[in-house]
N, C-alpha and C positions, 0 to 999 in steps of 0.2 A: 262734701266737696273735696276733690283731689288736691293735695298740697303741690305747690309748684314754686319755682324760682324764676326770676327775671334776670337776663344776662345781656351784656353788651361786650362785643369783642373790639380790640384795637383796630383802627382803620389806617390804611396807608395812602399817602398822596404825595405829590411833588409840589415844589414851590410854584405858585401860580395856578395850580390845578385845583382839584376838589377831592374831598373825602366823604365817604358815605358810611353812616352808622345804622345798624338795624337792632331793634329791641326784640330779643329772642326769648321765646318761651317753649316748653316741651310741646311737641305736635299733638299729644293726647288732649291738651286743654286749650290749644290755640284758638279754636272756634268760639270759646267762651270768654276770652281775655281781650281787652281793648287797651290801646295806648292812652295815657292821660297827658303826659307832657315829657319834654326833654329839658335837660339842664346842662349848660355850658358855663363852667366857672361860676356857678351859682345863679346864672341868668336863666329864667324859666322861658321855654319856647313851646308854643302850641301849633297845631296843624293850621296851615295857611295855604291859600292858592297862589301866593307870590312870595319871593324871598323877603326876609326881614334883615336888611343889610347883607352881611355875608352868610347869614344862617337861614335855612329854609327847611321847615318840617313839612314834608310832602303829604298830600292827602292820603297816600298809602301808608304813611307812618314812619318812613325813614327820615333821618336827619342828614341834610346835605350842607357841608361847609365849603363855601366857594372861595376862590382866590387865596389859597393857602400861603401863609408866610412862615418863616423859620420859627417865629415865636409861638405859633400854634402848637408846636411840640410840647409846650408846657401847659396846654389846656387840659381840663378834666371834664369828661362827658359821661352822663348817666341818663337813665330814663325811668319813668314810673308807669305802672300798668295796674289794672284792677280786673277782678273776675266778676262776671255778670251775676253770680250768686252771692258775692261779697264785695261791696264797693270800697272796702279799705284798701288804700294804695300799697303796692309792692314796689320797693325801690331796687334797682339793679346795682351791680358793682360799678366801679369807676373805670372808664376806658380812656385811652389817650390817642392822639394823632401821631403817627410815625411819619415825619416829613423827610423825604429823601431829596437827593440832588435833582436839579432841573433836567427834565427829559421831554422829548417831543410828546410822548403819550404815556399814560399809566395803563396798568392792566385793567381789564373789564371787571367791574364789580357786579356780581350777580347774587341778588337776594332771592332765595327760593320761596315758593309758597310753603306754608307750614309755619312760618314765623308770624309775628303780629302784622307785619306789613305785607302788601301784595308784592309780586315780583317787580324788581326795578333794575334797569340797566343804566349805568353812568359811565361816560367816557370823558376823559380830561384832555384838554388841548392847550397849548401855550397861548397866552394872551398877546395882544398887540399884533395880531395877524388877521388876515381875512381868511375865512374858512367857510366850507359848505359841507353839510351832511347829506348822504344819499343812502337809500335802501335799494339793494339789487333785487329786481323782480324778474322772474323767468319770462314773463310775457311782455312787460313794459320796459324792461331794461333798468337803468338807474333812475330812481324816482326821488326827487327832493323830499326829505322827510316832512317839510312844511306842507307839501301837497299830497302826502301819502294817504290821507283819509283816515287818520287814526283817531279822529274825534277829539283832538286837543290833548291826547295822551302823550304824544311825541312832541317835545319842546326842546329848543336849543337855548341854553341859558349861559351867557358869558363863556361860550366855547364848549360847554358841556351838553351832550345829548342825553336827555332824561326821558325814559319811558316809564310812565306810572301805570299801575294796574296792568302789568304785562299779560298778554294773552299768547296762546300757542301760535297764532298767526304772526306774532312779532318776531318769531325765530327767522334767522337768515343772516345774510352778509350785509354789513353796513360799511360805508366808505366815507372817509373824511378827507377833503382836499383843503390845503392851506397854502397861501402864498404871501410873500412879502418881497421887499426889494432885493433880497438875497437869493430868491428862487422859489421853487414849488416842491412840496412834499405831500405824500398821502399815506393814509393808514387804513387797513382793511381788517375788520374783526367779524368773527362768526358768533352770533348771539344765539344761545340755546335756552329756551324757556321751558322749565320743567313744570309739568302739571302735578298738582298735589295728589298724593296717592289716595285711593278709595278702594275698599274691599267689601264685596258681598259674597256670602256663601249660599249656594243654591243646592237643594231647597232649604229654606230657613227652618222648616220643621218637617220631619218625616217619621212615620211609624213603620217599623220593620219587624217582620216575624222572625223568631229565632231560627237560625240555620239558613236564612235567606241572605243574599248579597245586598249591600248598600253602597251608594256612591254619593260623594259630595264634590262640588265643583267650586273652586275659588276664583271669582271674577274680580280682576284687578283693573282699575282705571288709573291713569297717570303713569309717569315714567321718570327715570328708569326704575326697574325693580332689580335690586342686587341680591336679595334673599327672600325666600318664601318658606315659612315654617308652619307646620300643623301642631296644634295643641289639643288636648282633651281635658276638660275640667281644669284648665289653667296650667297643665303640666305637659311637657313635650311627649309626643306619642312614643310609646315603647316599641322597640324593634320586634314585632310579632309577625310570623309568616303570613297570617291572614290579612295583614294591613300592608297596603302598597300605595305609593304615590307616583303619579305620572302626569306630566303636562298640567300642573296646577289642579289635579283632581286627586281625591282620596278614595280608595277602593277598600271595602271591607268584604272579604271573601264569604265568610259565613258568620252572621251576627250571633254572638253569644251574650249571655246575661250581663257580663261586665262591659259590653260595648255601648250600653245606653248612657246618655249624658250630653254635655255641651261640648261641641267641637269648634275650635277657633283657628282661623287662618291669618297669620301675621305676615304682611309684606313690608319690606324696609328698603331704603336706600341711604346714602350718606346724610341726607338732610331731612328725611321724613319717614314716618311709619304709620300704618293703618291696619286695622284688623276687622274681620267679620266673624259672625258666629252662626251656628246651626244646631238645633236641638234634635237629637236622635232618640225617639222613644221606642221601647220594645213593643212589638205588636203581639199577635197571638202566638202562643206556644202550646203544643199538645200536652195533655196531662201526663204527669209522672206519678207513679205510686211510690210514695216514700216509706210506707209501712204496709205489710201484708199479713193476714192471719195464716195460721198453719192448720194442717190436717190433725184431727183429734178422734180418738175412740173412747167412748164413755159408757158408763152404766147409767140407766135412767135415774132421774131425780134431781141432780144438781142443776144450777143455772149456768148458762154459757153466754159469753159475749165475744162476737167476732168483730175485728176492727180493721179498717182500711184508712190510710191517710194519703190524700192525693193533692198535688199542686199543679198549677198551670195558669195561663193567661188567655182569656178571662178565667176566673175561679171556676173549676169544673164542678159539675153536678154528679153525685154518686148514686147509682141505683143498684139494687140487689135482686138476684134471681136464685131459685132453687131448682136444680136440674133443668135449667132453661126456661122455667115458668115463673111468674110472679110469686113472691112469698105468700104463704097462707095467711089469711086474715083471721086472727083470733086474739084473745086477750093474753096469750102467753108469748106471742112473737110480736116484737115492735122494733122499729128502727129510729135512730136519732143521728143528727149530724150538726156540727158547729164549725165556724171558721177558726183557722189556726193562725200561725205566724205568717206575715206577709212576705212576698218575694218581690224582686225588681220588676218594674212595669206596673200595669194595672191589675195584675193577677193576684192570686193568693193561694192558700192551702185550706183544705177542709178535712175534718175528722168525722168518719161515719161508723156507726156501730149497728150490729144486729144483736139484740138481746133476747135470749130464750129463757123463760122461767120454768123450772121443773121440767127439764128436757125429757122427751119421750122418744120411743123407738120411731114414731112416725115423723119425727123432726130430722131424721138422718137424710143424707144426700149430698150432692155437690153444690156448694154455695159459691156464687160468683158475685164479686163486686166490680162494677164498671164505672170508671170515671170518664166523663166526656165534656168537651166544650166545642166551640165552633172550629177549633184548630185540629181536633182529632179525638181519639178515645183510646183507652187501654183498660185491660181487665185482669183479674186474678181469680183462679178457681182452686178450691181445696175441699176435701170431703170431711163431713162430720158423721162419724159412725156411732150409733147408739144401739146397744145390745137389745134385741127383742125380735118378735115375729115379723115375717115379711109383710110389706104393705106398699101398695102403689097408690099415690095420691091422684085425685081426679085431674084430668087433662082437658084443656079448653080447645077451641078450634085452632088448628095449625095451618098457616098460609104458606103456600109454595108457589114459586114462579116457574112457569113452563120453560123448559130448556136449561134450567139451572139445577143445582144440587140441593137436595133436602136432607138436613141432619136433624133427627128427632131423638131427644133423650127420653129414657123411661124414668119417671120420678119415683123410683123405688126406695123404700126405707126398710129398716130392720137390719140386724147384723148378728151373725154373718149370713150372707145370702149364698145359696147354692148355684142358682142360675136365673137368667132373665131371658124370656122368649117373646117374640112378636108374632101376631097372627093377623091375617086379613081374610075375611069371609071364611073363618074356621080353618084356614090353612097356615101352617107354620112358614114363616119367612126365613131365608129368601126363597122366592119362587122364580126370579129372573136374574140375568147377569147384571142388571142395573141396581139390584138390591144387595145389601150386605148388613149383617148384624155383628157388632163388635163385642168383645169380651165384657166391656163395661155396660153393655145393654143398649148402646146407641145404635139407632137404625139410620142407614144412609141410603138414599135413592138418587142415582145420577141421572141427568138429562130427564128431568121430570116431564111427564106428559099428562095433559089434562084428563083425557078419557081413561087412560090406563091406570093412573096413580091416584086420582081423587077418590075419597071414600073414608071408611072407618078402619082404624088400626087399633089392635088390642095388645097391651103389654102385660105379661104375667111374671111375677117375681116369686121364687120358691126358696125356702130356707132349708137347712140341713135336717130339720125335724119333720120335713115333709109338708109343712104349712105353705100355702101359697095365697096370692092375692092379685087381682087384675083390675085394669082401668082402660077405658077406650077413649081415643082421640079421633076427631074428624079432620081430615086433610082436605083443604080447599085449594085448588090449583088455579092461579091467575095467569092469563096469557098476556105478555107485554106487547106494546104496539110494534108494528112492522112498517117502516117507512120505505116507500118505493124510491130508489135512487133517482136523482135528477142532475142535470148539468146545464151550463150556460155557454153560449157561443163565445169563441175566443176572438172573433173579429168585430166585436161591438165598438162602435164609434160614437163620438160626441153627437148628441141630438137624437139618437135613435130611441125607439121604444122597445121595451123588453118585458116579457111576462113569463113566469115560471110557476108550475103547479106542484104542490106537495100533497101526496096522496098516502093515506095510511091503509095498507092492504090487509092488515090483520091486527088482532088484539082485542081484549075485552073492552067493553064500554062501561062507563062514559069515558070519552077521550077529550083531551085538550090539545089543540094544534096551534102553534105560534111560530112567527118568523122573527129572527134577529139578524142584525148586521154588526159584526165585530163586537158581539155582546150587548148591543143596544137594540131596543125594540125597533123593528123596521119601520113602524108607523111614524116614528119620530124623525126619520130622515126626510128632508124636503123632497117633494116630487115622488114619494113612494106610497103606494096604496096596497093594503092587505084586505082581501075579501074572502069570506067563507062560502064555499059552494055548497057543502053539506057537512055533516058532523065528521066525515072522513077526509075532506079535501079543503085546502086553503090555497088561494092564488095570490102571488106577489106580482105587482105591476109597477113599472117605472115608466112614466110617460115621456120623459126627456132626459137622456143620460148626460151627466156632468161628471167631472173628475171626483166630485164628492161621493158618487155612488160606487167607486172602486172599493172593493173589500170582500170579505168572506160572509156569505149568506147561509144561515142555518135554519133548518126546519126542525122543530122540537115537538114530539108527540108524547103525551103523558097520560097514564092511567094508574090504577091502584097497584099494578104489578111493577112498572118501571117507567123510566124516561128514556126515550130513544131519540137520537139526533142524526141528521145528515147535513153535511156542509159542502157547498160548491163555491168556488171563487168567481167573482165578477170583475173583469178588467176592462176599463173604458180606455180605448186607444185614443190618445190625445196628441195632436201634432206639436212640435216643439214651439216653445215661446221663451223669450229672453227673461232670465232672472237677473243677469248682469251682462250686458253686451260689451264687447271690447271697444276701447277708445284709443285714439292716437296717444302714443306714449313716448317718453324719452328716457334714456339711461346714460349714466356716465361711463365713459370708456373704462373698461376693466371692472365695472360694477355689475350688480345683479338686479333683476327685475322680474316680476310676475305680472303678466297681463291677463286679467280674468276673462273667461268666456264661458258663462254658465247658462244653461238652458234647462227647462223642465218640460216634461211630457211623458206619455206612456206609449210604448216602452221607453225606458230612459234613453234620451238622445245620445248619439255617439258624436263626440267632438273631434274634429280634425282641423289641423292648421297647415297652411301652405304659404310659401313665399314666392312672390312674382319673380320671373326671370327677366332677361333683357327685353324680350318681346311681349307686348300686351297679351293677356289671356293665357300665358304660359306660366306654370307654377311648379315648384319643387316641394314635395311633401316633407313635413317635419314629423318624425316618429315620436312615440311616447318615450318618456324618460323616467319611468318608475315613480318615485315619490317626488318628482319635480326637481331633481337635482341637475337636470340638463345633460343626462348621460346619453340620450338618444339623438341621433343626427340623421338628416336626410340628404339627398343629393343636392349638392350646391350650398349646403348650410354648414357653417363652421361648428366644430365641437364646442359645446357649452350651451346648446339650445335644445330644448325638448318640450314635450307636452306632459303636464302633470296629470295625475289620475282624475282630478276635478275639472280638467279641461283647460287650465291656465297655461299660457305660453310662458315658459321659464327660460330666462337668459342668465347665464352665469359667466362672469369674466367677459363682458361684452367687448366685441372687436369692431373696428370701423366697417368691415364688410358685412356685419349683421344689420346695418341700416338698410331700410327699404320698406316695401309694402307687404303686408301679411293679410291672408284671408282666413277667417275662422268660419267653419261650417258646422251646423248642428242638424242631424237627421236621425229619425227613428223609423222610417218607412211609412209614416202617416203624414200625408200632405207633402208639400214641396220642400220642406226643411227651411233653415235659416242660414244666412251668411252675412258677414260684415267684413269690409276691407278697411284696414287701418294703416297708418304710417308709424314706423318705429325710427326714432332719431337717436343716434349714438353721439352724445356730447363729449367733447374732449376737454378735460380739465388740463391745466398747465402741467407740463412735464419737462424735465431738463435732459439735455443730451448726456448719455452715460459716459461719454468719453471726455467730458470737460475736466480741466486740470483742477484738482482738489487741493493742491499744496503749491504755494508760490514762495520761492526763497529769493531774497534780495539782500544786498549789503546796505547797512545803515547809511542814510544820506542819498541813496539812489532812488529812482522812480519805480513804483510798483503798479502793475495793472492787473486787476482781478476781473475775470470775465465770467458771465453766465448767459446761457442761450436756452430759451424756453419755447416749446411748441404747444399748440392747443388752439381751441376756438377763440377768435378775437372777440372783444378787445382783451388784451392781457396787460395787467399792471405789474411792473417790476419795482421792487423796493429793496435797496441795500440797507442792512441794519448791523450794528455792532454795539455791544454794551460797554466795551472798555475804551473806546475812542470815538471822537466825532469825525473821523476821517471819511465815514460813509456819506457825509453830506455832499461830497464831490463826486457824484455819480452821473452818468449819461446813459439814457435809454433810447434806442432807436429800433424801428421795425426792420426786419430782414425777411428774406423768403422763408415762409413757413413758421414764423413766430417773431419773437423780439429778442434783442441782444442788449445786455446791460454791461457797461464797463465802469469800474470804480478805479480812478486814477489817483494815486498818492504821489505827488511830485518828489518829495524828499522824505523818505521813510525815517521815522523815529523808532527808538526802541519800544516805546509804549504803544506803537501801532501793531506790534506783534499780537496775534490771537486769531480768533475765528470771526469771519464775516459771513453773514447770512443773506443770500439773495432769495427773496420771496416773490413768487409769481402767482397771480390770482386772476381768475375770470369768474363769470357767472356760475361755473360748474365746479369750482374747487380751488384748492390752493396747494402749492408744492414749494418746497424749500431746498436750497442748495447751499452747502456750507463750504467755504474756501478758507483754508488755514494759511495765514501769512506768517512766514518765518523770516525774521530780521536777523541777518548774519553779522557777527562782529567778533572781535577777539574774545576769547573766553573771559569770564570773571575770575577773580583770584580764588584758588582753593582755600579751604578753611578747615579748622578742626585738626590741625597738625598735632600729632602726639607720638610718643614712643610706645610701640607695642611689644618690643623685645630688646633687652640690653645685655651686652657682654663686655668683656674687658677690651676686646679688639674689634667689635662690630656693634652696630645699632640697626634695629629694624623700625622704620617709621611708617605711619599711615595717615591718611587725610581724607577729607570729604570733597567731592567735586564742587565746582562753582555753583552757587545758588541759581544763577541765570546763565545758562549756556545756550546761546542762540544757534550755535553750530556745534557738532560733536567735537570733543577734545581729541586731538590726534596724539599728543605726547604730553607727559609730565616730566619736568626736570627738577631733580632734588639737588640742591647745592649745600655744601657743608664745609666748615673750616674751624680750626681751633679759635677760641675766644681771643687769644692774643695775636692772631694773624689777621690778614685782610682777605676780602672776598676774591681779590685777584690771585691770591695764593691758594685758594680753596680748591676743592674737588667737586665733581657733580656726577649724578647718575641719572640716566634717561630711561623711562619706562613707557609702555603704550598707554593710549588714552583710556582703555578699559580697565587699567590697573591702578589701584589707589594705595599701593604699598611698595616699599623699596628697602633693600639691605645695603647699609653703608659699611665698607671694609676696604683695606685694613685700617684700623684706628689704633691710637696709642692708649694704653690703659691709664685709668685715673686722670683723664684729661677733659676739660670743659670744651664743648663744641657748640657752634651755632649752626642750625639747620633751617632751611627755608625751601619752599616748593613753588613752582609757577606752571601754568597750563599754556599749551600752544596749539594752534591750528594753522591752516594755510594762510590765514589773514594776519597772523602775528602771535605775540605772546602776551599773557596777562601780567599785571603787576604781581610781584612775588607775595607770598603769604607773610604773615607776621613771623619773624625768626623765633625758633624754639631753642632755648639754651638747655643743654643736657650734658652730663658727665658720664664717661665710660666707667665700667667697673674696674677696680684695681686688681693686681695680682702680685705674687711674690717677686722680690727684687731679681733682676735678670743678670746682674754683674756682681763680682766679689769686691770687697774693699781693696784698695790699692795701697802701695807703699808700706807693706807690713814689715815691721822691724822688731828685733828682739835682742836683748843682751842680758848677761848674768849679773844679778845684784849680789848674790851670795852663793854659798854651796847649796842652798835649798830654795832659792827663788830666782825668778826671771822677771824682766820688765818687757812688756810687749806694747807697741804703738802702731797705729795704722791710719790711713786716710779713708774717707767715705767713698762709696762707689759713685760713678758719674751720676748727676741728678736725674737725667732722663731714664735711668735704669731703676729708679726707686719704685715706681709704679704704686705709689702710696706713701704715706708718712712712715719713716723708719722708726720702729719702736725700740731697737737696740741691736747688740751684736752678741755672737757666741764666739768665745775664744777657746780653741781646742789645743790640748797638749798631749803628746805621747812620746815614749822612748823611741829614739830614732834607730837604735841598734836592734830593735825588735822587728824591724821591717813592716810587713803588712799585718803582722800579728798584733792584736790588741787595738781597739779603737781609740779615738780621741776622747779625752775627758774634757767636756765643755763646761765653761763657766759663763754666766749671764752678765752682760755689761750693758747698762743703760746708755741712752744717747746723751753724750755730753755737749757736743756742738755739731754744727753741720759740716765740720771739716774732718771729722774722724774721732779717734778715741785712744785711750791707753789703759793698760791693766797690769797689775802685779800678780804673778802666779807664784804661790808658796807651796811648801810641802814636797819639794823635789829632793832627789838624792844628789849627793856631791859628785862632781866630776863625771857627769853623765850627759850624753848628747840627747837633746830633745827636739822633736819636730813641732813647730807651732803654726796653726792656721787660724784664720778669722773669717766669719760670714755675717752678713747683715740679715735682719728679718723685719717684716711689717705684719699687719693684721691678716694678710692673706697667706703667709708662710715664710720660709727661710730661703735665702738666696744661695748661690754656689759658694764653695770654699775657695779661699785664696790659695796661691801656691805655697807649699810648706817652707818655713824658714827654720834652719837647723842651728841650734846654739847649745854650748856646753856650760853646765853650772861650774862654780868655783870649787877648789879643793878646800877641805876643812877636816881637822883632826877629829872633830866630834861628829859622830854619825847622827843625822836627823832621824826623826820617825820615818819608818818605811811607808811613805805615802803611795809610791808607785811600785 
């Protein structure tokens, strides 16, 4: 028993609706597995003909949960099933109900054949409303499902339409109408029932000879078929040139030994799979010699063994000859053979020996082994030469057929031989142009004649020592039969009587004369009589001709010389008769259709189609269209209509003007022919005007009107639907010229009403949908994701993301910025286009905190600004020198320097200190300043004592500030002289 698992998938339903669960098993074991029970939160449920509260296990095996509530989402559902070969239960996984928000309808639940349960359709409708279910019928229109004649399989249970044991004829459109005090609504659904797949491979068993073609056809029932794959012995077919697949058939060009085996055809779709199989056995194969003996030259005395190994199907028989005659019968020469290794199919191999004990000169000659079975034969010849005197073995009677060629070998032995000659009536041959003697001693007579060539022939062999030996053979010439040609009338008709005579004008007796039809004895054909007039003549008589008598009739004459045949065709002319007469048909506008018109007869009837014109009895011919693709057109008939090779009228892309009466005629020149007049109706499914407005834009709070206009055959049902809002409930439908018009009016549009609204039009012949996009316009939402993408000391580059919901395009973005200590009224702003989401802010102050925000604008107004972003510019070196630089002499070698800090707005960062520079003033521009580093003492400036100077010398003093980004400019030089002092200090400068 094949192992399998049972599974249950989650089911979806809406509050107040229904959910359907199916107990699933693999398709390969479904027919052997049956449902035992369902379990809902530990409660066991069995198959019943009516609901058990809110739960119902249908006779087809599905579990239906009615009147769903929000708490059903916490329920746990499982099933148990058993195999017919093993009653132990198999439990499934646990599934749950996915309960969604309340909606008018849920989607159709379709459980396909191939599961445990039969097909089921379940539709869910809101409760507390009055409703009616209808099935749309092409002939009866809308039919109440309660009166549809479904045998109780179609039932409405608490708003649900349940179809149990679904059949193919349950396919079609179903319409539900509901109404309450608030209004009326409807829903139309297309139900498609899929038939379980089945596969049969034809023929189921066939026997094919090697080298012959073979064909397998995969017959698939059910639909759809999404893939079809061929396998051999459980493995995919290899890509070999001799293997080809076309239209569900497998062709083997020339069968080889490895092609025997089991072939499988696997058909699959998303829900089901099925396979069929066929056995291909190898048929007859001609023998093959796998081993051959070789030519040998020996001295007399030793023993010799000649061997041949042959294989084929069936196992071949091996025979031996010596110089064309049977082997001599004596105790020194004997043959034996035994079966060898087997080969594919029913054949085998055989090993055959010729053993010669104490070989003698008389044993020499051309030995031939011949392997033969019913598929053919093959042979091999090689000489065995034994040293010794010339010798010609006795020859038996040789049979020849008059008119054919006679080849006669001289059974000469001894080695080496000098020559071989043939004589007839004492005269050395050849005597005529038809005779020739070959070097190996073979005599050939072409176009044998009984009187001239029959008689005794003597063969003489001579060796180089002058020794010779002769033997005589008698040639008996047989004359094959000669059949006098005959023929049958070509205008034979049904019911006539016919007689034909087969006469053998020549040939030896006894003769056997027989009649066959297509390989079958003519006597076995009803109404056929064969009578022998004499031993040379047979008469075939058919008393009343019927189509069964059409075929090839063969007279066969056989005697001991040959079998001769002569064949003549007999054709019974039969007037046309309907195989499939055309009928009134309909096609959907723009659709395709093939109307069959098939007739039989002999000769094969010619099918023609014509379309009626405005006046009765006037027709326009419709020409053939190749393979039925509608490429041919006739006068007055639109492109897209033609006649297929099988006589069907093919319509591709049907138009309204194709509707009308059509006449199909079948004629073959026998009788008056056939004709049938039919009506072709072109049904128009709904279609929407191509120029309808597909996008409607309105301001929030104003009124929106969405319009759809559908054409087609009445009655047409219009339905507005939307998944994001219930505004589609306020729709009005009215009939207008050529169709229906539907308007959906929303008095005060809300932002949540924006989205797609679908207008669905349906009638008996189809459905079409038109989508209108409602755009609700409002001021943009706030930009978000504001960040700094680039930062400098005197600029910032910021970027942002567009508003999450922008109901109209943003026209401009405004970026506002100000120092943190300022106010927005004192700030600056930059405006960019709506397609840009980045801006550069400049000029800015280095090392300064700024607040940045952005807002979006369109012609309706501006959005709220984004959350402010606080950011500091990069710093830079101080831009001003210290102020108030002062210097005075403390001694002959030192000065005191004091200064004030640069203005605060020029610091551009925290000041880290000052550089005090000193140089001799009398040196002019020569010599740079010698700087000393002074830390920051206070925010008001600093002071520094400079030592190591020379007495009574003028010095220039400068000061500069620095921060982490560099040093600022030098202050203006201050000139001061050191004091006098008798003691010279160290020469520092």
